[in-house]
C-alpha angles and dihedrals in degrees: 000000000000121000091253091053092049088050092052091048091048091050090054092048093048091050090052090049090050090051091053090046091051091048092051095040095052097037095101093045097049120096120238091261122047134175110282101172134033129195123234090268092052099256119139111259100176144359132225143175117305088244084075086080088078094051099083095050089048091049088049091056091046093049094046092047094047094045099045096075089060089060088067096033107036091168087090094059115107109226134185087233124076109238135167121240090257093050091053089051090055092052097063090114090060104034100043096053090044090058092049091050091051090048091052090050091048092049090049089051091049091050091050092050092047093049089048091050091053092047092050092045093054091045100249095118138021098216141353098255133236103251098082092054089056092050092046095048092045092053091045093051094045091050092048094048092048093049092046091051091049091049092050091048093048092046090052091050092048092049092046091051091047092051091050091055 
């Protein structure tokens, strides 16, 4: 793993640890029912048990654990570009870091939602807002487009090199 990749993985792990710390730290302050679902504009759509506060960190661990093998074996990643098994193998330096970036974004979104849930539950806010979703989706789309362009360029280079041989 490159230093940047280790940093991205560490960021995701730290965010998960912060989410568990928030859940534990606010447990005694939270009411029995907390927001469990927010609409696209950030308004509360439903409430659930306060144990729900541990759901997002648990999902974060599950997602990170189930995604990490694809960092090392990018052949299993479904791409919008047709590539051979060998071409996917040669794209580890693009696909692996892309997965870690997306995971860091997802963990940041989970942290934001969890913090918003806590703030709404203790009565400090009425919703979680809409702005962060825009930022998150923008970063996600930009990262995906950039990675797809890199993959297409690398595939063209690999095919050009293969046809010259």
